[in-house]
C-alpha positions in Angstrom: -15.9 -1.7 15.5 -13.9 -4.8 16.2 -11.0 -4.6 18.6 -9.1 -7.1 16.3 -9.4 -7.9 12.7 -8.1 -11.0 10.9 -7.0 -10.4 7.3 -7.1 -13.6 5.2 -4.3 -13.8 2.7 -4.5 -15.3 -0.8 -1.8 -17.9 0.1 0.4 -19.2 2.9 3.7 -17.4 3.5 6.8 -18.7 5.3 9.1 -16.1 6.9 11.6 -16.6 9.7 10.4 -20.2 10.1 6.8 -18.9 10.7 4.0 -20.0 8.4 0.9 -17.8 8.1 -2.1 -17.4 5.9 -3.7 -14.5 7.8 -2.6 -11.4 9.6 -4.2 -10.1 12.8 -4.3 -6.4 13.4 -5.8 -4.4 16.3 -7.7 -1.2 16.3 -5.6 2.0 16.4 -5.5 3.9 19.7 -6.0 7.6 20.3 -2.3 8.1 21.1 -1.3 6.5 17.8 -3.7 8.6 15.8 -3.3 12.0 17.5 -0.5 12.1 20.1 2.0 10.4 17.8 0.9 12.5 14.9 -0.1 9.8 12.3 -3.5 11.2 11.6 -5.8 9.7 9.0 -4.3 7.4 6.3 -6.6 8.9 3.7 -8.6 12.1 3.1 -10.6 13.9 0.5 -8.6 16.4 -1.6 -10.0 19.0 -4.0 -9.3 18.6 -7.7 -10.4 20.4 -10.9 -12.9 17.6 -11.5 -14.2 17.4 -7.9 -13.1 15.8 -4.7 -10.6 12.9 -4.9 -10.0 10.4 -2.1 -6.2 10.2 -1.5 -4.5 7.4 0.5 -1.1 7.8 2.0 0.9 4.5 1.9 3.5 5.8 4.3 0.8 6.5 6.9 -0.7 3.0 6.3 2.7 1.4 6.8 3.3 3.5 10.0 0.0 2.1 11.4 0.9 -1.4 10.4 4.2 -1.1 12.4 2.0 -0.6 15.5 -1.1 -2.6 14.7 0.1 -6.0 13.6 -0.5 -8.6 16.4 0.3 -11.8 14.4 2.7 -12.8 12.8 4.7 -9.5 13.3 5.5 -6.5 11.2 8.9 -8.0 10.2 7.0 -10.8 8.3 5.0 -8.7 5.8 7.8 -7.5 3.5 7.3 -10.3 0.9 3.5 -10.1 0.7 2.1 -10.2 -2.9 0.5 -7.1 -4.3 -3.0 -8.5 -3.8 -2.3 -9.3 -0.2 -0.6 -6.0 0.5 -3.7 -4.2 -0.9 -6.0 -6.4 1.2 -4.0 -5.5 4.3 -4.1 -1.8 3.4 -7.9 -1.9 3.1 -8.1 -3.5 6.5 -6.2 -0.5 8.0 -8.3 2.0 6.0 -11.5 0.4 7.2 -10.7 1.7 10.7 -11.1 5.2 9.3 -14.4 5.8 7.7 -14.6 8.6 5.1 
């Protein structure tokens, strides 16, 4: 697995006088997953129709607060839906199911 991942965005954003068209995130560490209690950002849950994969947006966001290298967590609040979901997928990809 890559130590760092660059997530390409659908457009260029300007926040706090910074322009960016990609976000760099790093791989989560043991302490962030287990010692700080975040756990996995998605898991299989039983349902009447069989297992369902459930993602936890709050856990994904908690990881992003720690994992964003560039441009900084404080810059992602205005991401479009498409770019927000692309960023979520990048975090989820660190945790195979």
